[in-house]
Structure formats: structure tokens, C-alpha cells
C-alpha positions in Angstrom: 10.8 9.1 -49.8 12.5 7.8 -46.7 13.7 10.0 -43.8 16.5 9.0 -41.5 16.9 10.1 -37.8 20.0 10.8 -35.8 19.1 10.7 -32.1 20.9 10.4 -28.7 22.3 7.5 -26.7 20.0 4.5 -26.7 18.6 2.1 -24.0 19.0 -1.5 -24.6 15.8 -3.2 -26.2 14.1 -4.4 -29.3 13.6 -0.9 -30.8 15.6 2.2 -30.4 14.7 4.4 -27.3 16.6 7.5 -26.4 18.1 7.5 -22.9 17.4 11.3 -22.8 13.6 12.0 -22.3 13.4 15.2 -24.4 15.3 13.4 -27.2 12.8 10.5 -27.1 10.0 13.0 -27.4 11.7 14.3 -30.6 12.0 10.7 -31.8 8.4 10.0 -31.2 7.4 13.1 -33.2 9.7 11.8 -36.0 7.9 8.5 -36.0 4.4 10.1 -35.8 5.2 12.4 -38.6 6.3 9.5 -40.7 3.1 7.6 -39.9 0.9 10.6 -40.6 2.6 11.0 -44.0 2.0 7.2 -44.6 5.7 6.6 -44.7 7.2 3.5 -43.0 9.2 3.8 -39.8 12.3 2.0 -40.6 14.8 1.4 -37.8 17.5 0.7 -40.5 17.4 4.4 -40.8 17.8 5.3 -37.2 21.1 6.1 -35.6 22.3 7.2 -32.3 25.0 9.6 -31.5 26.6 11.5 -28.4 24.9 14.8 -29.2 28.1 16.4 -30.6 29.2 17.4 -34.1 31.5 14.5 -34.1 28.7 12.2 -33.0 26.4 13.4 -35.8 29.2 13.1 -38.3 29.9 9.4 -37.2 26.2 8.5 -37.0 25.5 9.9 -40.7 28.7 8.0 -41.9 27.1 4.7 -40.6 23.7 5.6 -42.2 25.4 6.3 -45.5 27.6 3.1 -45.5 24.6 1.0 -45.0 23.6 1.9 -48.7 19.9 2.2 -47.9 18.4 5.1 -49.8 17.0 8.1 -47.9 16.1 11.6 -49.1 16.3 13.5 -45.7 17.7 13.4 -42.3 16.2 14.7 -39.1 18.8 15.3 -36.5 17.6 15.6 -32.7 19.9 18.7 -32.3 21.6 21.1 -34.4 25.1 20.1 -33.3 24.5 16.6 -34.8 23.1 18.1 -37.9 26.3 20.1 -38.4 28.4 16.8 -38.3 26.0 15.0 -40.6 26.2 18.0 -43.1 30.0 17.3 -43.2 29.5 13.5 -43.7 26.9 14.1 -46.6 29.4 16.4 -48.3 32.2 14.0 -47.9 30.2 11.2 -49.5 29.8 13.6 -52.7 26.2 14.3 -52.0 24.6 17.8 -52.0 22.3 19.4 -49.5 19.5 19.9 -50.3 19.6 18.5 -53.8 20.4 15.0 -52.8 19.6 14.9 -49.0 17.6 17.5 -47.1 18.7 18.1 -43.5 16.8 19.4 -40.5 18.1 20.0 -37.1 16.5 21.0 -33.7 17.3 23.9 -31.2 18.1 26.8 -33.8 21.6 27.3 -32.4 23.1 30.7 -33.5 25.4 29.0 -36.0 22.5 27.5 -37.9 21.5 30.4 -40.1 25.2 31.0 -41.0 25.9 27.5 -42.3 26.0 26.9 -46.1 23.3 26.0 -46.8 21.6 27.6 -43.8 20.1 24.9 -41.6 16.4 24.4 -41.5 15.7 23.7 -37.7 13.0 23.4 -35.1 13.1 26.4 -32.7 12.1 26.2 -29.1 11.2 29.4 -27.4 14.0 29.4 -24.8 12.3 32.2 -22.8 9.2 30.2 -22.2 11.3 27.0 -21.5 13.3 29.0 -18.8 10.0 30.3 -17.3 8.5 26.9 -17.1 11.7 25.6 -15.5 11.8 28.4 -12.8 8.1 27.8 -12.0 8.7 24.2 -11.6 11.7 24.9 -9.3 9.6 27.2 -7.2 6.8 24.6 -6.9 9.3 22.0 -5.8 10.7 24.4 -3.1 7.0 25.0 -1.7 6.0 21.3 -2.1 9.2 19.0 -1.6 7.1 15.8 -2.4 7.7 15.9 -6.2 5.0 14.9 -8.5 6.1 13.9 -12.0 5.1 16.6 -14.4 5.6 17.0 -18.1 5.4 20.3 -20.0 4.8 20.5 -23.7 5.8 23.7 -25.3 5.1 25.0 -28.8 7.9 24.9 -31.4 8.4 26.6 -34.7 9.9 25.2 -37.9 12.4 27.6 -39.2 12.7 26.8 -42.9 16.1 27.7 -44.4 18.1 26.3 -47.4 18.9 22.8 -46.1 15.6 21.3 -47.3 14.7 21.0 -51.0 11.5 20.7 -52.7 9.7 17.4 -52.7 10.4 15.4 -55.8 8.0 12.8 -57.2 9.2 9.4 -56.7 
């Protein structure tokens, strides 16, 4: 089984690295999940996009045109997943029977798509709370120290992911 990734704009370099830090963390999670499942990380299955539906559509078309087989796509946001869904359908493929699709963010539209989009949900209330606390900290101590916060996420399984088939 091979899983493709559609991420954001990339930095120049020998391997794809997202310009946007949170998207690079999502890409790192994708790579680590592949390694944990004893699956290869193939940069041939890695595409960049501009974070929009149109960007996801174009990136997915590029993946499909390469002719390299993959059974699933993980998109770094739900907007790109919506565009990828359109490209998969235009190629005559079915979701999830031929290709499973997963997004990230759990936008309101995700559960109303056909099929409903499996996605990773971030607790936006906690995210907002962490951001406000960080702003208050910066106001009281203007010498900024680089801080990263890691928040729990939840996989929301819907209809866009099929059962794993034996290879």
C-alpha cells in the first residue's frame, strides 16, 4: 500500500519541506506514520499546493498523471482534500473503493461531502486559548523565546476511507 501526500508550498532543497511550519509538522507526521507501518516514504508521491481547493485539484492531477500507484491520499488541509476529491472522480476512480482520502482541519463542509470526508480535527478552542496565553506572555515579556505547542488531535473517521485490502 502506498499513500500520497498533498502539502503546502515548498522550500528549495533536496527533499520536500513545507514553507509553513504547521504543515511541515503534518508532513512529518505523515512520514513517521509510514515508517511506523513499515511503508516506504516516496517523494514521488508527494505534491505541493497553495492550500486551496484548486491547488488540491491540480496537485492530485499531477500525482495521478505520474502513473505511480497509490491507494490513499493524505491532504494537509480539508480544502485541498475537496479539490483532490474532484480530481480523483474526474480520473474515473472511486472514493474510497479505489483511493481513500483524508484531510486535516474538519471544516464544516467535510461531513456533508459525498462521501463524507475523513479528517483530523484540531480542538480550535484549545488552540485559541494557547494563542491568547502566548500573546499575553509576549506582552509581559517582550523578548520573545521561541516556543512550540503540541496539541492533541482526533481522527474523525467518515466515509472517504475504505477498508484495507490485502495486497
